[in-house]
C-alpha positions as CSV (number, residue, x, y, z in Angstrom):
1,M,-41.1,19.4,-7.2
2,N,-39.6,21.9,-9.6
3,F,-37.7,23.4,-6.6
4,V,-36.3,20.0,-5.7
5,W,-35.2,19.3,-9.3
6,A,-33.6,22.8,-9.5
7,Q,-31.6,21.9,-6.3
8,M,-30.5,18.6,-7.7
9,L,-29.3,20.3,-10.9
10,L,-27.6,23.1,-9.0
11,I,-25.7,21.2,-6.5
12,P,-23.4,19.4,-9.0
13,L,-22.8,22.7,-10.7
14,L,-21.8,24.4,-7.5
15,L,-19.5,21.5,-6.6
16,H,-17.8,21.7,-10.0
17,L,-17.4,25.5,-9.6
18,V,-15.9,25.1,-6.1
19,L,-13.5,22.5,-7.4
20,E,-12.4,24.7,-10.3
21,L,-12.0,27.6,-7.9
22,H,-9.8,25.5,-5.6
23,Q,-7.7,24.3,-8.5
24,A,-7.3,27.8,-9.8
25,N,-6.3,29.0,-6.4
26,A,-3.9,26.1,-6.0
27,G,-2.3,27.0,-9.3
28,S,-1.7,30.6,-8.4
29,C,-1.1,30.2,-4.7
30,N,2.2,29.8,-2.9
31,F,1.3,27.0,-0.4
32,F,4.4,28.0,1.6
33,Q,3.4,31.6,2.4
34,G,1.0,31.8,5.3
35,S,0.7,31.3,9.0
36,W,-0.3,28.8,11.7
37,V,-3.9,29.0,12.9
38,P,-5.7,27.2,15.7
39,D,-7.7,24.2,14.6
40,S,-9.4,21.9,17.2
41,S,-9.9,19.2,14.6
42,Y,-6.1,18.6,14.6
43,P,-4.0,16.4,14.8
44,L,-4.7,14.4,11.6
45,Y,-4.3,11.1,13.5
46,N,-3.8,9.9,17.1
47,Y,-0.4,8.4,18.0
48,T,-2.1,5.4,19.5
49,A,-3.5,4.6,16.0
50,C,0.0,4.3,14.6
51,P,2.3,1.8,16.2
52,F,5.2,2.7,13.8
53,I,6.3,5.9,15.4
54,Q,9.9,5.7,16.7
55,K,10.5,6.5,20.4
56,E,12.4,9.7,19.6
57,F,9.4,11.2,17.7
58,N,6.6,9.9,20.0
59,C,6.3,12.9,22.3
60,L,2.9,12.1,23.9
61,K,4.0,8.5,24.6
62,N,7.1,10.0,26.2
63,A,4.8,12.0,28.6
64,R,4.8,15.4,27.0
65,P,2.1,17.1,29.1
66,D,1.0,20.0,26.8
67,Q,-1.0,19.4,23.6
68,M,-1.6,22.8,22.1
69,Y,1.3,22.1,19.7
70,L,-1.0,19.6,18.1
71,K,-3.9,22.0,17.6
72,H,-2.6,24.2,14.7
73,R,-3.1,24.1,11.0
74,W,-1.0,25.7,8.3
75,Q,-3.1,28.3,6.4
76,P,-1.6,29.6,3.1
77,Q,-2.2,33.3,2.6
78,D,-4.2,33.1,-0.6
79,C,-5.9,29.7,-0.8
80,Q,-7.1,26.7,1.1
81,L,-5.3,23.4,1.3
82,A,-7.3,20.3,0.5
83,R,-7.8,18.0,3.6
84,F,-5.7,14.9,3.4
85,D,-7.5,11.9,2.0
86,A,-5.6,8.7,2.6
87,R,-7.8,6.5,0.4
88,E,-7.5,9.0,-2.5
89,F,-3.7,8.9,-2.1
90,L,-3.5,5.2,-2.0
91,L,-5.7,4.8,-5.0
92,K,-3.8,7.3,-7.0
93,F,-0.5,5.5,-6.3
94,K,-1.9,2.0,-6.5
95,G,0.9,-0.3,-7.5
96,K,3.5,2.5,-7.3
97,S,6.4,3.5,-5.1
98,V,7.2,6.6,-3.1
99,M,10.7,7.0,-1.7
100,F,12.2,9.4,0.8
101,V,16.0,9.8,0.5
102,G,18.0,11.5,3.2
103,D,18.7,11.6,6.9
104,S,16.6,11.4,10.0
105,L,14.5,14.3,8.9
106,S,13.5,12.2,5.9
107,R,12.7,9.4,8.4
108,N,10.5,11.9,10.3
109,Q,8.5,12.6,7.2
110,W,8.4,9.0,6.1
111,Q,6.9,7.8,9.4
112,S,4.5,10.7,9.3
113,L,3.1,9.7,5.9
114,I,2.8,6.1,6.9
115,C,0.8,7.2,10.0
116,M,-1.4,9.5,8.0
117,L,-2.2,6.7,5.6
118,Y,-2.4,3.8,8.1
119,A,-4.5,5.6,10.8
120,S,-7.0,6.7,8.2
121,V,-7.8,3.6,6.1
122,G,-8.8,1.3,9.0
123,R,-7.8,-2.3,9.1
124,T,-5.4,-2.8,6.2
125,K,-2.8,-5.4,5.4
126,Y,0.8,-4.1,5.5
127,N,4.3,-5.4,5.3
128,E,7.5,-4.0,6.7
129,T,10.9,-5.0,5.3
130,R,14.4,-3.6,5.2
131,V,17.1,-4.2,2.6
132,G,20.4,-2.6,3.5
133,D,19.7,1.0,4.2
134,V,16.3,0.9,2.5
135,S,13.2,0.5,4.6
136,I,10.0,-0.5,2.8
137,F,6.4,-0.2,4.2
138,T,3.9,-1.7,1.8
139,F,0.1,-1.2,1.9
140,M,-0.7,-4.7,0.6
141,D,-4.4,-4.0,-0.3
142,F,-3.2,-1.2,-2.7
143,G,0.3,-2.3,-3.7
144,V,1.7,1.0,-2.5
145,K,5.3,1.1,-1.3
146,I,6.3,4.0,1.0
147,M,10.1,3.7,1.2
148,L,13.1,5.3,3.0
149,D,16.7,5.3,1.8
150,R,18.9,6.5,4.6
151,N,21.5,8.5,2.7
152,V,22.6,11.5,4.7
153,Y,24.8,13.3,2.1
154,L,23.3,12.0,-1.1
155,V,26.8,11.8,-2.5
156,D,29.0,8.8,-1.5
157,V,31.1,8.0,1.6
158,V,33.6,5.3,0.6
159,M,36.1,3.3,2.6
160,E,39.7,3.4,1.3
161,K,43.1,2.5,2.8
162,T,43.6,6.1,4.0
163,G,40.2,6.2,5.7
164,R,36.6,7.2,5.0
165,I,36.3,9.5,2.0
166,L,33.3,11.8,1.4
167,N,33.4,12.0,-2.4
168,L,31.6,15.1,-3.6
169,D,31.7,13.9,-7.2
170,S,30.3,10.4,-6.7
171,I,26.7,9.3,-6.3
172,E,26.7,5.6,-6.7
173,G,23.8,5.4,-4.3
174,G,21.6,6.7,-7.1
175,K,21.1,3.2,-8.5
176,L,18.5,2.7,-5.8
177,W,16.5,5.7,-7.0
178,K,15.8,4.7,-10.6
179,G,12.3,3.8,-11.8
180,L,10.4,5.1,-8.8
181,D,7.2,7.1,-9.1
182,V,7.9,9.8,-6.5
183,I,11.2,10.7,-4.8
184,I,11.6,13.3,-2.0
185,F,15.2,14.1,-1.5
186,N,16.8,15.8,1.6
187,T,20.3,16.6,2.9
188,W,21.7,19.2,5.2
189,H,21.9,18.3,8.9
190,W,25.0,16.2,8.7
191,W,27.1,18.7,6.8
192,N,28.3,20.5,9.9
193,R,28.9,17.4,12.1
194,R,32.4,17.3,13.5
195,G,34.4,15.1,15.9
196,E,33.1,11.6,16.7
197,G,29.8,12.3,15.0
198,Q,31.4,13.0,11.6
199,P,31.3,9.8,9.5
200,W,34.2,10.6,7.2
201,D,37.9,11.4,7.5
202,Y,38.7,13.2,4.2
203,I,36.8,15.1,1.4
204,R,37.5,14.4,-2.2
205,V,36.9,16.7,-5.1
206,G,38.1,15.5,-8.5
207,N,41.7,14.3,-8.0
208,Q,42.2,16.3,-4.8
209,T,41.8,15.1,-1.3
210,F,41.3,17.5,1.7
211,K,41.3,17.0,5.4
212,D,38.4,19.5,5.6
213,M,36.9,22.4,3.7
214,D,34.2,25.1,4.1
215,R,31.1,22.9,4.8
216,M,28.7,25.2,2.9
217,V,30.9,25.0,-0.2
218,A,31.0,21.2,0.2
219,F,27.2,21.1,0.5
220,E,26.8,23.1,-2.7
221,M,29.3,20.8,-4.6
222,A,27.4,17.8,-3.4
223,L,24.1,19.3,-4.5
224,N,25.5,20.0,-7.9
225,T,26.5,16.4,-8.2
226,W,23.0,15.4,-7.2
227,A,21.5,17.9,-9.7
228,K,23.5,16.4,-12.5
229,W,22.3,12.9,-11.5
230,V,18.7,14.1,-11.7
231,D,19.2,15.6,-15.2
232,D,21.0,12.4,-16.4
233,N,18.7,9.8,-14.9
234,I,15.1,11.1,-14.2
235,D,12.4,10.6,-16.7
236,P,9.7,13.2,-15.8
237,A,7.1,11.2,-17.5
238,K,7.7,8.4,-15.0
239,T,9.1,10.1,-11.9
240,T,8.0,13.1,-9.9
241,V,10.9,14.7,-7.9
242,F,10.8,16.8,-4.8
243,F,13.4,18.2,-2.5
244,Q,12.3,18.3,1.1
245,G,13.9,21.7,1.8
246,I,15.9,22.7,4.8
247,S,14.3,21.5,8.0
248,P,15.4,24.0,10.7
249,S,16.8,23.4,14.2
250,H,16.1,25.8,17.0
251,Y,18.7,26.7,19.7
252,N,16.3,26.1,22.7
253,C,12.9,24.6,22.3
254,V,12.2,23.7,26.0
255,R,8.7,24.7,27.2
256,Q,7.6,26.0,23.8
257,E,3.9,25.3,23.5
258,E,2.6,27.4,20.6
259,P,3.8,28.6,17.2
260,V,5.5,31.9,16.6
261,V,2.8,34.4,15.7
262,G,2.9,35.8,12.1
263,S,4.2,34.6,8.8
264,R,7.9,35.3,9.0
265,Y,10.5,34.0,11.5
266,P,12.2,37.0,13.1
267,A,15.7,35.7,12.7
268,G,15.4,35.0,9.0
269,L,16.1,32.0,6.8
270,P,19.2,29.8,7.1
271,P,21.9,30.3,4.4
272,A,21.7,26.7,3.3
273,L,18.3,27.4,1.8
274,T,19.8,30.0,-0.5
275,V,22.4,27.5,-1.6
276,L,19.7,24.9,-2.2
277,K,17.6,27.2,-4.3
278,R,20.6,28.3,-6.3
279,V,21.3,24.7,-7.3
280,L,17.7,23.9,-8.0
281,N,17.6,26.8,-10.5
282,T,20.3,25.0,-12.5
283,I,18.4,21.7,-13.0
284,K,16.8,21.1,-16.4
285,K,14.4,18.4,-15.2
286,P,11.4,19.5,-13.1
287,V,12.1,19.4,-9.4
288,Q,9.6,20.9,-6.9
289,L,11.0,22.4,-3.7
290,L,8.9,21.4,-0.8
291,D,9.7,24.7,0.9
292,I,9.1,23.8,4.5
293,T,11.8,26.0,6.0
294,N,9.9,29.1,7.0
295,L,6.7,27.4,8.2
296,S,8.8,25.0,10.3
297,L,10.9,27.8,11.7
298,L,7.6,29.2,13.2
299,R,7.1,25.9,15.1
300,K,9.6,26.0,17.9
301,D,6.9,24.2,19.9
302,G,7.0,21.2,17.5
303,H,10.3,19.6,18.5
304,P,10.6,16.7,20.9
305,S,12.6,18.8,23.2
306,I,13.0,16.7,26.4
307,Y,10.3,14.3,25.3
308,G,12.3,12.5,22.6
309,L,15.2,10.1,23.1
310,G,16.3,12.2,26.1
311,A,13.0,11.7,27.9
312,A,14.6,9.8,30.7
313,T,17.8,11.9,31.0
314,G,16.6,15.4,30.1
315,G,18.5,15.5,26.8
316,M,17.1,18.2,24.5
317,D,16.2,17.6,20.8
318,C,15.4,20.8,18.9
319,S,16.1,19.3,15.4
320,H,13.6,16.5,14.9
321,W,9.8,16.8,15.2
322,C,7.1,15.2,17.3
323,L,4.6,12.9,15.6
324,P,1.8,13.7,15.2
325,G,3.2,17.1,14.4
326,V,4.9,19.4,11.9
327,P,5.9,16.7,9.4
328,D,2.2,15.9,8.9
329,T,1.9,19.4,7.4
330,W,4.9,18.7,5.1
331,N,3.0,15.7,3.9
332,L,-0.3,17.6,3.6
333,L,1.6,20.0,1.3
334,L,3.1,17.1,-0.6
335,Y,-0.4,15.6,-1.0
336,N,-1.8,18.9,-2.4
337,L,1.1,19.2,-4.9
338,L,0.7,15.6,-6.0
339,I,-3.0,15.1,-6.1
340,L,-4.5,18.4,-7.3
């Protein structure tokens, strides 16, 4: 009997120590330094359990034959990531709103989080609505809104008599971002678009209008405008702010089936990440970089490749990510930063 009682007393103590150790490790650990390791328990959900995945991300439904790309887990170098707990997330953010702001890479992560939550909590009431460029998915039983604001530059594109103006000093779209509980911003992939895919005709800086300019310079100017908006409008006691980071593209991802071995991508990091980090260092309000660039560079196998929108024509997508897939790890990292 004494042995049983000793066990009953010891178990809670051990659990408490494990939790303290995990939290200590999380506090001193860089979640973004590590490597991909095989894990047969992955993926975190089955695509058939989430009917909200867009066609261009739904690689298995688009007949991708290999599945090893699903069987890897991100392992930080110096600590363990807590397993995603959908109910814990929904209870923590009960009655609150989480918004992704950015381009289709934000949509990739937004849909991933919806799937991670929806596929894990069983039958739950939900509502899907769209108001302008804002898509809203509400978990009705918890009052949690997971939102997406499609805003590819963060700064404004306005229509004038002379044409469409990319205004690097204006951020009127920010009125949609006030009063939220968590915001995850993102911009980069549209900055180098040219020709018919470019949604502006001129760039404005102050009182000057240009036909074009160095895109990296324009990117940094826009980020500085966004940074000023954060400092002027975000109340850290109410709103937690993240920047998604630079989601990398790969030149050729066809027939890639497993991650790159190791913890560093051989070709190095994209220059846009240096620009982003430089701007983030100027912000007075707390903004956490969700530094997904290097870990995603190691996942050439994670893109839709020919199993996205080009499934019928052989078109190749090496920019977006399959779901289930790499964006689930982005959200796992987000979860660990928010919950622990």
